[in-house]
N, C-alpha and C positions, 0 to 999 in steps of 0.2 A: 665611438665608445671605446673605452679602454678595456683591456683584458680582465682586469680585476672586477670591474662593474659587471661584465658579462658573466664571469664566474659566480659572483654573488647572486645575480638574478637566476642563473641556472640552479644554484643550490636552493634558492627560495622556491623555485618551481618543483624541484625534487621533493622538498619538504611538504609542500601543498599536495602533491600527487600521493605521497605516502599517507597523508592524513585522509585524503579522499578514499584511498584504497581501504584504509581501516574502517571508515564509515560504511563502505559497501559490504565489507565482511560482517560488520555488526548488523546491518539491515538484513543481510542474507540469513544469518543465524536466527534473527528474530522472526523472519518469515517462516523458516523451517520449524521453529518452535510453535508458531501459530498454526501451521498446517497440521502438525502432530497433535495439537490440543483440540483441533476442530474435526478430527476424524470421527465420523458418525458410524456407529455399529447398528445392526438391525434392531437391537433392543432399544437404542436411544431414539430411533425414528418415531416411535409412538409417543415419546415424551417431549418432542420439540414444540416450543411455543409458536404461536402464529407470528408471522413477520409483521412488523409495524408498517402501517400504511398511512401516510399523511392525509389528513382530511380533505385537502384540496384535490389530491389525486383520486380519492374515493368519489368525491363529488363529480369530477370530470368523467370518470369511468361510468358513473350512473347516468350522466347526461348523454354520453355516447350510446349507452344501451337503450335509452328512451328514443333517441333519434333513429337508431337502426330498426326499431319496431315499427 
């Protein structure tokens, strides 16, 4: 390989690395915003909706409880 081709590939790698770092910073800030928006206070715990349970898992849980009895 000649030196110019190596330099070009190195520059391309640096550019891709900078892009990936930018993506990581973006994801990190989005996760921080999500954490801040999902902080639950004691007043909100009474108002939380029930978590969704897929019917298949509900069925399997009921079947297991029948078997255990």
